[in-house]
PDB file of the backbone (N, CA, C, O) and the ligand in Angstrom, with CONECT records:
HET    PRE  A 101      16
ATOM      1  N   MET A   1      -5.505  -5.815  -9.495  1.00  0.00           N
ATOM      2  CA  MET A   1      -6.915  -6.221  -9.473  1.00  0.00           C
ATOM      3  C   MET A   1      -7.258  -6.914 -10.808  1.00  0.00           C
ATOM      4  O   MET A   1      -6.970  -6.372 -11.874  1.00  0.00           O
ATOM      5  N   ASN A   2      -7.873  -8.116 -10.750  1.00  0.00           N
ATOM      6  CA  ASN A   2      -8.257  -8.746 -12.023  1.00  0.00           C
ATOM      7  C   ASN A   2      -9.647  -8.259 -12.451  1.00  0.00           C
ATOM      8  O   ASN A   2     -10.229  -7.393 -11.798  1.00  0.00           O
ATOM      9  N   ALA A   3     -10.174  -8.811 -13.538  1.00  0.00           N
ATOM     10  CA  ALA A   3     -11.414  -8.276 -14.138  1.00  0.00           C
ATOM     11  C   ALA A   3     -12.624  -8.414 -13.227  1.00  0.00           C
ATOM     12  O   ALA A   3     -13.546  -7.602 -13.297  1.00  0.00           O
ATOM     13  N   THR A   4     -12.632  -9.427 -12.378  1.00  0.00           N
ATOM     14  CA  THR A   4     -13.844  -9.656 -11.579  1.00  0.00           C
ATOM     15  C   THR A   4     -13.743  -9.145 -10.147  1.00  0.00           C
ATOM     16  O   THR A   4     -14.771  -8.997  -9.487  1.00  0.00           O
ATOM     17  N   SER A   5     -12.561  -8.875  -9.652  1.00  0.00           N
ATOM     18  CA  SER A   5     -12.469  -8.466  -8.246  1.00  0.00           C
ATOM     19  C   SER A   5     -12.575  -6.951  -8.105  1.00  0.00           C
ATOM     20  O   SER A   5     -12.026  -6.197  -8.908  1.00  0.00           O
ATOM     21  N   THR A   6     -13.290  -6.521  -7.072  1.00  0.00           N
ATOM     22  CA  THR A   6     -13.506  -5.098  -6.812  1.00  0.00           C
ATOM     23  C   THR A   6     -12.417  -4.593  -5.868  1.00  0.00           C
ATOM     24  O   THR A   6     -11.678  -5.396  -5.298  1.00  0.00           O
ATOM     25  N   PRO A   7     -12.308  -3.281  -5.696  1.00  0.00           N
ATOM     26  CA  PRO A   7     -11.355  -2.762  -4.693  1.00  0.00           C
ATOM     27  C   PRO A   7     -11.644  -3.319  -3.304  1.00  0.00           C
ATOM     28  O   PRO A   7     -10.721  -3.582  -2.533  1.00  0.00           O
ATOM     29  N   ALA A   8     -12.934  -3.500  -2.984  1.00  0.00           N
ATOM     30  CA  ALA A   8     -13.263  -4.076  -1.663  1.00  0.00           C
ATOM     31  C   ALA A   8     -12.728  -5.501  -1.551  1.00  0.00           C
ATOM     32  O   ALA A   8     -12.206  -5.892  -0.507  1.00  0.00           O
ATOM     33  N   ASP A   9     -12.861  -6.284  -2.644  1.00  0.00           N
ATOM     34  CA  ASP A   9     -12.333  -7.656  -2.630  1.00  0.00           C
ATOM     35  C   ASP A   9     -10.822  -7.645  -2.377  1.00  0.00           C
ATOM     36  O   ASP A   9     -10.298  -8.449  -1.606  1.00  0.00           O
ATOM     37  N   GLU A  10     -10.151  -6.731  -3.032  1.00  0.00           N
ATOM     38  CA  GLU A  10      -8.692  -6.639  -2.884  1.00  0.00           C
ATOM     39  C   GLU A  10      -8.319  -6.307  -1.442  1.00  0.00           C
ATOM     40  O   GLU A  10      -7.413  -6.901  -0.859  1.00  0.00           O
ATOM     41  N   ARG A  11      -9.046  -5.342  -0.887  1.00  0.00           N
ATOM     42  CA  ARG A  11      -8.748  -4.916   0.488  1.00  0.00           C
ATOM     43  C   ARG A  11      -9.051  -6.043   1.488  1.00  0.00           C
ATOM     44  O   ARG A  11      -8.311  -6.261   2.447  1.00  0.00           O
ATOM     45  N   ILE A  12     -10.151  -6.742   1.237  1.00  0.00           N
ATOM     46  CA  ILE A  12     -10.504  -7.860   2.132  1.00  0.00           C
ATOM     47  C   ILE A  12      -9.404  -8.927   2.095  1.00  0.00           C
ATOM     48  O   ILE A  12      -9.020  -9.468   3.132  1.00  0.00           O
ATOM     49  N   ALA A  13      -8.909  -9.219   0.906  1.00  0.00           N
ATOM     50  CA  ALA A  13      -7.841 -10.228   0.801  1.00  0.00           C
ATOM     51  C   ALA A  13      -6.603  -9.765   1.566  1.00  0.00           C
ATOM     52  O   ALA A  13      -5.940 -10.555   2.237  1.00  0.00           O
ATOM     53  N   GLU A  14      -6.304  -8.473   1.452  1.00  0.00           N
ATOM     54  CA  GLU A  14      -5.146  -7.926   2.171  1.00  0.00           C
ATOM     55  C   GLU A  14      -5.356  -8.018   3.689  1.00  0.00           C
ATOM     56  O   GLU A  14      -4.462  -8.430   4.428  1.00  0.00           O
ATOM     57  N   LEU A  15      -6.547  -7.628   4.132  1.00  0.00           N
ATOM     58  CA  LEU A  15      -6.840  -7.665   5.573  1.00  0.00           C
ATOM     59  C   LEU A  15      -6.863  -9.096   6.100  1.00  0.00           C
ATOM     60  O   LEU A  15      -6.470  -9.352   7.238  1.00  0.00           O
ATOM     61  N   ARG A  16      -7.325 -10.028   5.264  1.00  0.00           N
ATOM     62  CA  ARG A  16      -7.302 -11.438   5.708  1.00  0.00           C
ATOM     63  C   ARG A  16      -5.868 -11.924   5.889  1.00  0.00           C
ATOM     64  O   ARG A  16      -5.589 -12.764   6.745  1.00  0.00           O
ATOM     65  N   GLY A  17      -4.974 -11.393   5.085  1.00  0.00           N
ATOM     66  CA  GLY A  17      -3.563 -11.727   5.282  1.00  0.00           C
ATOM     67  C   GLY A  17      -3.088 -11.246   6.647  1.00  0.00           C
ATOM     68  O   GLY A  17      -2.312 -11.924   7.320  1.00  0.00           O
ATOM     69  N   GLU A  18      -3.566 -10.059   7.051  1.00  0.00           N
ATOM     70  CA  GLU A  18      -3.196  -9.541   8.381  1.00  0.00           C
ATOM     71  C   GLU A  18      -3.774 -10.411   9.482  1.00  0.00           C
ATOM     72  O   GLU A  18      -3.108 -10.700  10.475  1.00  0.00           O
ATOM     73  N   ILE A  19      -5.030 -10.829   9.296  1.00  0.00           N
ATOM     74  CA  ILE A  19      -5.648 -11.709  10.294  1.00  0.00           C
ATOM     75  C   ILE A  19      -4.879 -13.028  10.382  1.00  0.00           C
ATOM     76  O   ILE A  19      -4.632 -13.535  11.476  1.00  0.00           O
ATOM     77  N   ASP A  20      -4.507 -13.571   9.243  1.00  0.00           N
ATOM     78  CA  ASP A  20      -3.751 -14.838   9.258  1.00  0.00           C
ATOM     79  C   ASP A  20      -2.436 -14.663  10.011  1.00  0.00           C
ATOM     80  O   ASP A  20      -2.017 -15.555  10.748  1.00  0.00           O
ATOM     81  N   ALA A  21      -1.781 -13.507   9.825  1.00  0.00           N
ATOM     82  CA  ALA A  21      -0.514 -13.264  10.537  1.00  0.00           C
ATOM     83  C   ALA A  21      -0.780 -13.131  12.039  1.00  0.00           C
ATOM     84  O   ALA A  21      -0.021 -13.657  12.853  1.00  0.00           O
ATOM     85  N   CYS A  22      -1.859 -12.428  12.405  1.00  0.00           N
ATOM     86  CA  CYS A  22      -2.219 -12.303  13.835  1.00  0.00           C
ATOM     87  C   CYS A  22      -2.492 -13.688  14.426  1.00  0.00           C
ATOM     88  O   CYS A  22      -2.012 -14.010  15.512  1.00  0.00           O
ATOM     89  N   ASP A  23      -3.258 -14.496  13.710  1.00  0.00           N
ATOM     90  CA  ASP A  23      -3.608 -15.821  14.234  1.00  0.00           C
ATOM     91  C   ASP A  23      -2.356 -16.681  14.417  1.00  0.00           C
ATOM     92  O   ASP A  23      -2.223 -17.387  15.417  1.00  0.00           O
ATOM     93  N   ALA A  24      -1.451 -16.619  13.459  1.00  0.00           N
ATOM     94  CA  ALA A  24      -0.214 -17.416  13.573  1.00  0.00           C
ATOM     95  C   ALA A  24       0.571 -16.991  14.807  1.00  0.00           C
ATOM     96  O   ALA A  24       1.127 -17.819  15.528  1.00  0.00           O
ATOM     97  N   GLU A  25       0.602 -15.666  15.035  1.00  0.00           N
ATOM     98  CA  GLU A  25       1.337 -15.157  16.199  1.00  0.00           C
ATOM     99  C   GLU A  25       0.643 -15.583  17.501  1.00  0.00           C
ATOM    100  O   GLU A  25       1.294 -15.979  18.467  1.00  0.00           O
ATOM    101  N   LEU A  26      -0.690 -15.492  17.499  1.00  0.00           N
ATOM    102  CA  LEU A  26      -1.444 -15.908  18.694  1.00  0.00           C
ATOM    103  C   LEU A  26      -1.203 -17.381  19.000  1.00  0.00           C
ATOM    104  O   LEU A  26      -1.002 -17.757  20.155  1.00  0.00           O
ATOM    105  N   ILE A  27      -1.223 -18.205  17.971  1.00  0.00           N
ATOM    106  CA  ILE A  27      -1.003 -19.647  18.182  1.00  0.00           C
ATOM    107  C   ILE A  27       0.390 -19.879  18.754  1.00  0.00           C
ATOM    108  O   ILE A  27       0.566 -20.688  19.665  1.00  0.00           O
ATOM    109  N   ARG A  28       1.370 -19.175  18.222  1.00  0.00           N
ATOM    110  CA  ARG A  28       2.736 -19.324  18.739  1.00  0.00           C
ATOM    111  C   ARG A  28       2.794 -18.900  20.205  1.00  0.00           C
ATOM    112  O   ARG A  28       3.426 -19.572  21.020  1.00  0.00           O
ATOM    113  N   LEU A  29       2.143 -17.793  20.544  1.00  0.00           N
ATOM    114  CA  LEU A  29       2.155 -17.305  21.923  1.00  0.00           C
ATOM    115  C   LEU A  29       1.398 -18.243  22.860  1.00  0.00           C
ATOM    116  O   LEU A  29       1.823 -18.468  23.993  1.00  0.00           O
ATOM    117  N   VAL A  30       0.285 -18.787  22.391  1.00  0.00           N
ATOM    118  CA  VAL A  30      -0.469 -19.724  23.233  1.00  0.00           C
ATOM    119  C   VAL A  30       0.380 -20.962  23.510  1.00  0.00           C
ATOM    120  O   VAL A  30       0.405 -21.468  24.633  1.00  0.00           O
ATOM    121  N   GLN A  31       1.075 -21.446  22.480  1.00  0.00           N
ATOM    122  CA  GLN A  31       1.936 -22.620  22.677  1.00  0.00           C
ATOM    123  C   GLN A  31       3.069 -22.304  23.656  1.00  0.00           C
ATOM    124  O   GLN A  31       3.426 -23.127  24.500  1.00  0.00           O
ATOM    125  N   ARG A  32       3.625 -21.102  23.529  1.00  0.00           N
ATOM    126  CA  ARG A  32       4.708 -20.705  24.448  1.00  0.00           C
ATOM    127  C   ARG A  32       4.177 -20.591  25.875  1.00  0.00           C
ATOM    128  O   ARG A  32       4.812 -21.043  26.828  1.00  0.00           O
ATOM    129  N   ARG A  33       2.994 -19.975  26.003  1.00  0.00           N
ATOM    130  CA  ARG A  33       2.402 -19.820  27.340  1.00  0.00           C
ATOM    131  C   ARG A  33       2.149 -21.190  27.969  1.00  0.00           C
ATOM    132  O   ARG A  33       2.407 -21.393  29.156  1.00  0.00           O
ATOM    133  N   LEU A  34       1.648 -22.117  27.174  1.00  0.00           N
ATOM    134  CA  LEU A  34       1.368 -23.469  27.667  1.00  0.00           C
ATOM    135  C   LEU A  34       2.643 -24.126  28.203  1.00  0.00           C
ATOM    136  O   LEU A  34       2.645 -24.713  29.285  1.00  0.00           O
ATOM    137  N   ALA A  35       3.722 -24.017  27.429  1.00  0.00           N
ATOM    138  CA  ALA A  35       4.986 -24.644  27.856  1.00  0.00           C
ATOM    139  C   ALA A  35       5.475 -24.024  29.164  1.00  0.00           C
ATOM    140  O   ALA A  35       5.935 -24.737  30.056  1.00  0.00           O
ATOM    141  N   VAL A  36       5.377 -22.695  29.279  1.00  0.00           N
ATOM    142  CA  VAL A  36       5.839 -22.008  30.496  1.00  0.00           C
ATOM    143  C   VAL A  36       4.968 -22.400  31.689  1.00  0.00           C
ATOM    144  O   VAL A  36       5.473 -22.673  32.778  1.00  0.00           O
ATOM    145  N   SER A  37       3.657 -22.424  31.467  1.00  0.00           N
ATOM    146  CA  SER A  37       2.729 -22.774  32.547  1.00  0.00           C
ATOM    147  C   SER A  37       2.996 -24.193  33.042  1.00  0.00           C
ATOM    148  O   SER A  37       3.011 -24.441  34.248  1.00  0.00           O
ATOM    149  N   GLN A  38       3.207 -25.122  32.113  1.00  0.00           N
ATOM    150  CA  GLN A  38       3.457 -26.514  32.513  1.00  0.00           C
ATOM    151  C   GLN A  38       4.771 -26.637  33.279  1.00  0.00           C
ATOM    152  O   GLN A  38       4.879 -27.425  34.218  1.00  0.00           O
ATOM    153  N   GLU A  39       5.765 -25.852  32.872  1.00  0.00           N
ATOM    154  CA  GLU A  39       7.055 -25.908  33.589  1.00  0.00           C
ATOM    155  C   GLU A  39       6.897 -25.382  35.020  1.00  0.00           C
ATOM    156  O   GLU A  39       7.452 -25.953  35.958  1.00  0.00           O
ATOM    157  N   ILE A  40       6.138 -24.291  35.182  1.00  0.00           N
ATOM    158  CA  ILE A  40       5.900 -23.766  36.535  1.00  0.00           C
ATOM    159  C   ILE A  40       5.176 -24.817  37.381  1.00  0.00           C
ATOM    160  O   ILE A  40       5.549 -25.072  38.526  1.00  0.00           O
ATOM    161  N   GLY A  41       4.134 -25.423  36.799  1.00  0.00           N
ATOM    162  CA  GLY A  41       3.362 -26.420  37.540  1.00  0.00           C
ATOM    163  C   GLY A  41       4.243 -27.589  37.987  1.00  0.00           C
ATOM    164  O   GLY A  41       4.136 -28.070  39.115  1.00  0.00           O
ATOM    165  N   GLN A  42       5.117 -28.034  37.076  1.00  0.00           N
ATOM    166  CA  GLN A  42       6.013 -29.148  37.405  1.00  0.00           C
ATOM    167  C   GLN A  42       6.964 -28.762  38.546  1.00  0.00           C
ATOM    168  O   GLN A  42       7.174 -29.532  39.483  1.00  0.00           O
ATOM    169  N   LEU A  43       7.530 -27.562  38.447  1.00  0.00           N
ATOM    170  CA  LEU A  43       8.450 -27.085  39.498  1.00  0.00           C
ATOM    171  C   LEU A  43       7.743 -27.004  40.845  1.00  0.00           C
ATOM    172  O   LEU A  43       8.296 -27.390  41.875  1.00  0.00           O
ATOM    173  N   ARG A  44       6.502 -26.493  40.822  1.00  0.00           N
ATOM    174  CA  ARG A  44       5.782 -26.334  42.086  1.00  0.00           C
ATOM    175  C   ARG A  44       5.480 -27.703  42.705  1.00  0.00           C
ATOM    176  O   ARG A  44       5.659 -27.915  43.905  1.00  0.00           O
ATOM    177  N   ARG A  45       5.020 -28.622  41.857  1.00  0.00           N
ATOM    178  CA  ARG A  45       4.698 -29.969  42.399  1.00  0.00           C
ATOM    179  C   ARG A  45       5.963 -30.674  42.886  1.00  0.00           C
ATOM    180  O   ARG A  45       5.961 -31.296  43.948  1.00  0.00           O
ATOM    181  N   ASP A  46       7.050 -30.576  42.102  1.00  0.00           N
ATOM    182  CA  ASP A  46       8.305 -31.240  42.480  1.00  0.00           C
ATOM    183  C   ASP A  46       8.848 -30.708  43.806  1.00  0.00           C
ATOM    184  O   ASP A  46       9.548 -31.420  44.527  1.00  0.00           O
ATOM    185  N   SER A  47       8.522 -29.457  44.124  1.00  0.00           N
ATOM    186  CA  SER A  47       9.024 -28.899  45.381  1.00  0.00           C
ATOM    187  C   SER A  47       7.968 -28.981  46.489  1.00  0.00           C
ATOM    188  O   SER A  47       8.042 -28.285  47.501  1.00  0.00           O
ATOM    189  N   GLY A  48       6.984 -29.856  46.260  1.00  0.00           N
ATOM    190  CA  GLY A  48       6.003 -30.134  47.315  1.00  0.00           C
ATOM    191  C   GLY A  48       4.858 -29.143  47.383  1.00  0.00           C
ATOM    192  O   GLY A  48       4.108 -29.132  48.359  1.00  0.00           O
ATOM    193  N   GLY A  49       4.716 -28.328  46.383  1.00  0.00           N
ATOM    194  CA  GLY A  49       3.647 -27.321  46.401  1.00  0.00           C
ATOM    195  C   GLY A  49       2.343 -27.857  45.831  1.00  0.00           C
ATOM    196  O   GLY A  49       2.212 -29.039  45.515  1.00  0.00           O
ATOM    197  N   THR A  50       1.402 -26.962  45.714  1.00  0.00           N
ATOM    198  CA  THR A  50       0.066 -27.337  45.215  1.00  0.00           C
ATOM    199  C   THR A  50       0.067 -27.395  43.693  1.00  0.00           C
ATOM    200  O   THR A  50       0.950 -26.841  43.038  1.00  0.00           O
ATOM    201  N   ARG A  51      -0.942 -28.078  43.137  1.00  0.00           N
ATOM    202  CA  ARG A  51      -1.075 -28.142  41.669  1.00  0.00           C
ATOM    203  C   ARG A  51      -1.443 -26.773  41.110  1.00  0.00           C
ATOM    204  O   ARG A  51      -1.049 -26.417  39.999  1.00  0.00           O
ATOM    205  N   LEU A  52      -2.209 -26.007  41.899  1.00  0.00           N
ATOM    206  CA  LEU A  52      -2.739 -24.723  41.419  1.00  0.00           C
ATOM    207  C   LEU A  52      -2.279 -23.575  42.303  1.00  0.00           C
ATOM    208  O   LEU A  52      -1.890 -23.768  43.455  1.00  0.00           O
ATOM    209  N   SER A  53      -2.334 -22.378  41.735  1.00  0.00           N
ATOM    210  CA  SER A  53      -2.169 -21.169  42.534  1.00  0.00           C
ATOM    211  C   SER A  53      -3.384 -20.292  42.241  1.00  0.00           C
ATOM    212  O   SER A  53      -3.401 -19.543  41.264  1.00  0.00           O
ATOM    213  N   LEU A  54      -4.390 -20.392  43.090  1.00  0.00           N
ATOM    214  CA  LEU A  54      -5.651 -19.715  42.787  1.00  0.00           C
ATOM    215  C   LEU A  54      -5.510 -18.201  42.827  1.00  0.00           C
ATOM    216  O   LEU A  54      -6.161 -17.496  42.054  1.00  0.00           O
ATOM    217  N   ALA A  55      -4.657 -17.689  43.731  1.00  0.00           N
ATOM    218  CA  ALA A  55      -4.442 -16.229  43.781  1.00  0.00           C
ATOM    219  C   ALA A  55      -3.849 -15.741  42.461  1.00  0.00           C
ATOM    220  O   ALA A  55      -4.238 -14.698  41.937  1.00  0.00           O
ATOM    221  N   ARG A  56      -2.913 -16.506  41.944  1.00  0.00           N
ATOM    222  CA  ARG A  56      -2.297 -16.143  40.662  1.00  0.00           C
ATOM    223  C   ARG A  56      -3.333 -16.240  39.528  1.00  0.00           C
ATOM    224  O   ARG A  56      -3.355 -15.389  38.639  1.00  0.00           O
ATOM    225  N   GLU A  57      -4.173 -17.254  39.557  1.00  0.00           N
ATOM    226  CA  GLU A  57      -5.200 -17.389  38.529  1.00  0.00           C
ATOM    227  C   GLU A  57      -6.133 -16.173  38.532  1.00  0.00           C
ATOM    228  O   GLU A  57      -6.549 -15.695  37.477  1.00  0.00           O
ATOM    229  N   GLN A  58      -6.454 -15.680  39.738  1.00  0.00           N
ATOM    230  CA  GLN A  58      -7.322 -14.494  39.809  1.00  0.00           C
ATOM    231  C   GLN A  58      -6.645 -13.290  39.163  1.00  0.00           C
ATOM    232  O   GLN A  58      -7.295 -12.500  38.478  1.00  0.00           O
ATOM    233  N   GLN A  59      -5.338 -13.153  39.384  1.00  0.00           N
ATOM    234  CA  GLN A  59      -4.598 -12.041  38.756  1.00  0.00           C
ATOM    235  C   GLN A  59      -4.654 -12.151  37.235  1.00  0.00           C
ATOM    236  O   GLN A  59      -4.887 -11.164  36.537  1.00  0.00           O
ATOM    237  N   VAL A  60      -4.437 -13.368  36.732  1.00  0.00           N
ATOM    238  CA  VAL A  60      -4.422 -13.579  35.276  1.00  0.00           C
ATOM    239  C   VAL A  60      -5.794 -13.246  34.690  1.00  0.00           C
ATOM    240  O   VAL A  60      -5.892 -12.526  33.697  1.00  0.00           O
ATOM    241  N   ILE A  61      -6.850 -13.773  35.309  1.00  0.00           N
ATOM    242  CA  ILE A  61      -8.204 -13.531  34.782  1.00  0.00           C
ATOM    243  C   ILE A  61      -8.552 -12.043  34.851  1.00  0.00           C
ATOM    244  O   ILE A  61      -9.168 -11.502  33.933  1.00  0.00           O
ATOM    245  N   ALA A  62      -8.151 -11.381  35.953  1.00  0.00           N
ATOM    246  CA  ALA A  62      -8.448  -9.944  36.082  1.00  0.00           C
ATOM    247  C   ALA A  62      -7.752  -9.143  34.973  1.00  0.00           C
ATOM    248  O   ALA A  62      -8.307  -8.179  34.445  1.00  0.00           O
ATOM    249  N   ARG A  63      -6.551  -9.553  34.638  1.00  0.00           N
ATOM    250  CA  ARG A  63      -5.828  -8.832  33.574  1.00  0.00           C
ATOM    251  C   ARG A  63      -6.577  -8.951  32.246  1.00  0.00           C
ATOM    252  O   ARG A  63      -6.740  -7.962  31.533  1.00  0.00           O
ATOM    253  N   PHE A  64      -7.034 -10.170  31.914  1.00  0.00           N
ATOM    254  CA  PHE A  64      -7.777 -10.358  30.659  1.00  0.00           C
ATOM    255  C   PHE A  64      -9.123  -9.640  30.713  1.00  0.00           C
ATOM    256  O   PHE A  64      -9.559  -9.040  29.730  1.00  0.00           O
ATOM    257  N   GLN A  65      -9.773  -9.709  31.873  1.00  0.00           N
ATOM    258  CA  GLN A  65     -11.080  -9.034  32.029  1.00  0.00           C
ATOM    259  C   GLN A  65     -10.919  -7.515  31.856  1.00  0.00           C
ATOM    260  O   GLN A  65     -11.709  -6.883  31.154  1.00  0.00           O
ATOM    261  N   ASP A  66      -9.898  -6.935  32.493  1.00  0.00           N
ATOM    262  CA  ASP A  66      -9.697  -5.486  32.403  1.00  0.00           C
ATOM    263  C   ASP A  66      -9.442  -5.050  30.959  1.00  0.00           C
ATOM    264  O   ASP A  66      -9.927  -4.009  30.518  1.00  0.00           O
ATOM    265  N   ALA A  67      -8.672  -5.865  30.230  1.00  0.00           N
ATOM    266  CA  ALA A  67      -8.306  -5.474  28.864  1.00  0.00           C
ATOM    267  C   ALA A  67      -9.409  -5.769  27.860  1.00  0.00           C
ATOM    268  O   ALA A  67      -9.576  -5.027  26.892  1.00  0.00           O
ATOM    269  N   LEU A  68     -10.175  -6.856  28.078  1.00  0.00           N
ATOM    270  CA  LEU A  68     -11.053  -7.357  27.018  1.00  0.00           C
ATOM    271  C   LEU A  68     -12.482  -7.639  27.471  1.00  0.00           C
ATOM    272  O   LEU A  68     -13.295  -8.119  26.681  1.00  0.00           O
ATOM    273  N   GLY A  69     -12.799  -7.347  28.736  1.00  0.00           N
ATOM    274  CA  GLY A  69     -14.163  -7.564  29.213  1.00  0.00           C
ATOM    275  C   GLY A  69     -14.462  -9.038  29.472  1.00  0.00           C
ATOM    276  O   GLY A  69     -13.564  -9.849  29.695  1.00  0.00           O
ATOM    277  N   ALA A  70     -15.774  -9.358  29.434  1.00  0.00           N
ATOM    278  CA  ALA A  70     -16.209 -10.705  29.826  1.00  0.00           C
ATOM    279  C   ALA A  70     -15.601 -11.784  28.925  1.00  0.00           C
ATOM    280  O   ALA A  70     -15.202 -12.844  29.407  1.00  0.00           O
ATOM    281  N   ASP A  71     -15.530 -11.513  27.628  1.00  0.00           N
ATOM    282  CA  ASP A  71     -14.926 -12.507  26.732  1.00  0.00           C
ATOM    283  C   ASP A  71     -13.451 -12.689  27.050  1.00  0.00           C
ATOM    284  O   ASP A  71     -12.898 -13.778  26.896  1.00  0.00           O
ATOM    285  N   GLY A  72     -12.812 -11.593  27.500  1.00  0.00           N
ATOM    286  CA  GLY A  72     -11.413 -11.690  27.893  1.00  0.00           C
ATOM    287  C   GLY A  72     -11.244 -12.604  29.099  1.00  0.00           C
ATOM    288  O   GLY A  72     -10.318 -13.415  29.150  1.00  0.00           O
ATOM    289  N   ALA A  73     -12.141 -12.468  30.061  1.00  0.00           N
ATOM    290  CA  ALA A  73     -12.071 -13.341  31.235  1.00  0.00           C
ATOM    291  C   ALA A  73     -12.226 -14.799  30.810  1.00  0.00           C
ATOM    292  O   ALA A  73     -11.530 -15.679  31.315  1.00  0.00           O
ATOM    293  N   ALA A  74     -13.152 -15.046  29.871  1.00  0.00           N
ATOM    294  CA  ALA A  74     -13.348 -16.422  29.376  1.00  0.00           C
ATOM    295  C   ALA A  74     -12.083 -16.920  28.673  1.00  0.00           C
ATOM    296  O   ALA A  74     -11.686 -18.075  28.823  1.00  0.00           O
ATOM    297  N   LEU A  75     -11.468 -16.034  27.913  1.00  0.00           N
ATOM    298  CA  LEU A  75     -10.223 -16.405  27.228  1.00  0.00           C
ATOM    299  C   LEU A  75      -9.127 -16.734  28.237  1.00  0.00           C
ATOM    300  O   LEU A  75      -8.392 -17.708  28.076  1.00  0.00           O
ATOM    301  N   GLY A  76      -9.026 -15.905  29.283  1.00  0.00           N
ATOM    302  CA  GLY A  76      -8.037 -16.168  30.330  1.00  0.00           C
ATOM    303  C   GLY A  76      -8.267 -17.527  30.977  1.00  0.00           C
ATOM    304  O   GLY A  76      -7.321 -18.264  31.255  1.00  0.00           O
ATOM    305  N   MET A  77      -9.538 -17.848  31.214  1.00  0.00           N
ATOM    306  CA  MET A  77      -9.843 -19.149  31.846  1.00  0.00           C
ATOM    307  C   MET A  77      -9.472 -20.302  30.916  1.00  0.00           C
ATOM    308  O   MET A  77      -8.991 -21.338  31.374  1.00  0.00           O
ATOM    309  N   MET A  78      -9.691 -20.128  29.629  1.00  0.00           N
ATOM    310  CA  MET A  78      -9.307 -21.184  28.679  1.00  0.00           C
ATOM    311  C   MET A  78      -7.800 -21.390  28.671  1.00  0.00           C
ATOM    312  O   MET A  78      -7.315 -22.520  28.615  1.00  0.00           O
ATOM    313  N   LEU A  79      -7.064 -20.281  28.727  1.00  0.00           N
ATOM    314  CA  LEU A  79      -5.600 -20.393  28.731  1.00  0.00           C
ATOM    315  C   LEU A  79      -5.113 -21.081  30.007  1.00  0.00           C
ATOM    316  O   LEU A  79      -4.208 -21.915  29.973  1.00  0.00           O
ATOM    317  N   LEU A  80      -5.728 -20.716  31.126  1.00  0.00           N
ATOM    318  CA  LEU A  80      -5.342 -21.362  32.388  1.00  0.00           C
ATOM    319  C   LEU A  80      -5.633 -22.856  32.340  1.00  0.00           C
ATOM    320  O   LEU A  80      -4.812 -23.672  32.761  1.00  0.00           O
ATOM    321  N   ARG A  81      -6.797 -23.204  31.829  1.00  0.00           N
ATOM    322  CA  ARG A  81      -7.178 -24.616  31.768  1.00  0.00           C
ATOM    323  C   ARG A  81      -6.219 -25.402  30.880  1.00  0.00           C
ATOM    324  O   ARG A  81      -5.910 -26.563  31.151  1.00  0.00           O
ATOM    325  N   GLN A  82      -5.761 -24.760  29.832  1.00  0.00           N
ATOM    326  CA  GLN A  82      -4.836 -25.435  28.928  1.00  0.00           C
ATOM    327  C   GLN A  82      -3.548 -25.831  29.651  1.00  0.00           C
ATOM    328  O   GLN A  82      -2.995 -26.907  29.423  1.00  0.00           O
ATOM    329  N   GLY A  83      -3.078 -24.926  30.536  1.00  0.00           N
ATOM    330  CA  GLY A  83      -1.808 -25.179  31.212  1.00  0.00           C
ATOM    331  C   GLY A  83      -1.923 -26.169  32.360  1.00  0.00           C
ATOM    332  O   GLY A  83      -1.043 -27.009  32.548  1.00  0.00           O
ATOM    333  N   ARG A  84      -3.009 -26.076  33.133  1.00  0.00           N
ATOM    334  CA  ARG A  84      -3.074 -26.888  34.351  1.00  0.00           C
ATOM    335  C   ARG A  84      -4.136 -27.981  34.315  1.00  0.00           C
ATOM    336  O   ARG A  84      -4.296 -28.721  35.286  1.00  0.00           O
ATOM    337  N   GLY A  85      -4.870 -28.090  33.196  1.00  0.00           N
ATOM    338  CA  GLY A  85      -5.946 -29.071  33.104  1.00  0.00           C
ATOM    339  C   GLY A  85      -7.210 -28.542  33.752  1.00  0.00           C
ATOM    340  O   GLY A  85      -7.235 -27.439  34.297  1.00  0.00           O
ATOM    341  N   ARG A  86      -8.266 -29.356  33.684  1.00  0.00           N
ATOM    342  CA  ARG A  86      -9.556 -28.941  34.269  1.00  0.00           C
ATOM    343  C   ARG A  86      -9.487 -28.974  35.783  1.00  0.00           C
ATOM    344  O   ARG A  86      -8.736 -29.758  36.364  1.00  0.00           O
ATOM    345  N   LEU A  87     -10.281 -28.112  36.425  1.00  0.00           N
ATOM    346  CA  LEU A  87     -10.323 -28.108  37.890  1.00  0.00           C
ATOM    347  C   LEU A  87     -11.059 -29.336  38.398  1.00  0.00           C
ATOM    348  O   LEU A  87     -11.201 -29.514  39.608  1.00  0.00           O
TER     349      LEU A  87
HETATM  350  O1  PRE A 101       1.764 -18.963  37.825  1.00  0.00           O
HETATM  351  C1  PRE A 101       1.683 -20.124  38.224  1.00  0.00           C
HETATM  352  O2  PRE A 101       1.950 -20.419  39.398  1.00  0.00           O
HETATM  353  C2  PRE A 101       1.269 -21.193  37.321  1.00  0.00           C
HETATM  354  O3  PRE A 101       1.225 -22.357  37.686  1.00  0.00           O
HETATM  355  C3  PRE A 101       0.817 -20.823  35.939  1.00  0.00           C
HETATM  356  C4  PRE A 101      -0.699 -20.743  35.844  1.00  0.00           C
HETATM  357  C5  PRE A 101      -0.991 -20.065  34.461  1.00  0.00           C
HETATM  358  O4  PRE A 101      -1.155 -20.800  33.482  1.00  0.00           O
HETATM  359  O5  PRE A 101      -0.975 -18.827  34.413  1.00  0.00           O
HETATM  360  C6  PRE A 101      -1.269 -22.123  35.863  1.00  0.00           C
HETATM  361  C7  PRE A 101      -1.845 -22.672  36.982  1.00  0.00           C
HETATM  362  C8  PRE A 101      -1.941 -21.939  38.241  1.00  0.00           C
HETATM  363  O6  PRE A 101      -3.067 -22.287  38.971  1.00  0.00           O
HETATM  364  C9  PRE A 101      -1.774 -20.482  38.061  1.00  0.00           C
HETATM  365  C10 PRE A 101      -1.245 -19.933  36.942  1.00  0.00           C
CONECT  350  351
CONECT  351  350  352  353
CONECT  352  351
CONECT  353  351  354  355
CONECT  354  353
CONECT  355  353  356
CONECT  356  355  357  360  365
CONECT  357  356  358  359
CONECT  358  357
CONECT  359  357
CONECT  360  356  361
CONECT  361  360  362
CONECT  362  361  363  364
CONECT  363  362
CONECT  364  362  365
CONECT  365  356  364
END
């Protein structure tokens, strides 16, 4: 601790490091999810299927909603939109 920083300042800096690590991991996972989603979409279209799987989308949104509530459902919808584009 230097002369001007308090124990709270030190702890906040430490916790921000944890948040930065969480964010980096989330970004990596979102990028991975996007790549996987796009590959599934390409495979489905190439084999004559539909662009979307609405039943599957409902499962994904329900999982986020159950774990994280309304904001989770919104997050799930953003992730879906990232992979398949806007409806
Ligand atoms: O699981 C699929 O079939 C996908 O195409 C992936 C995914 C997703 O990103 O989770 C994307 C679009 C579909 O409408 C449903 C789900």
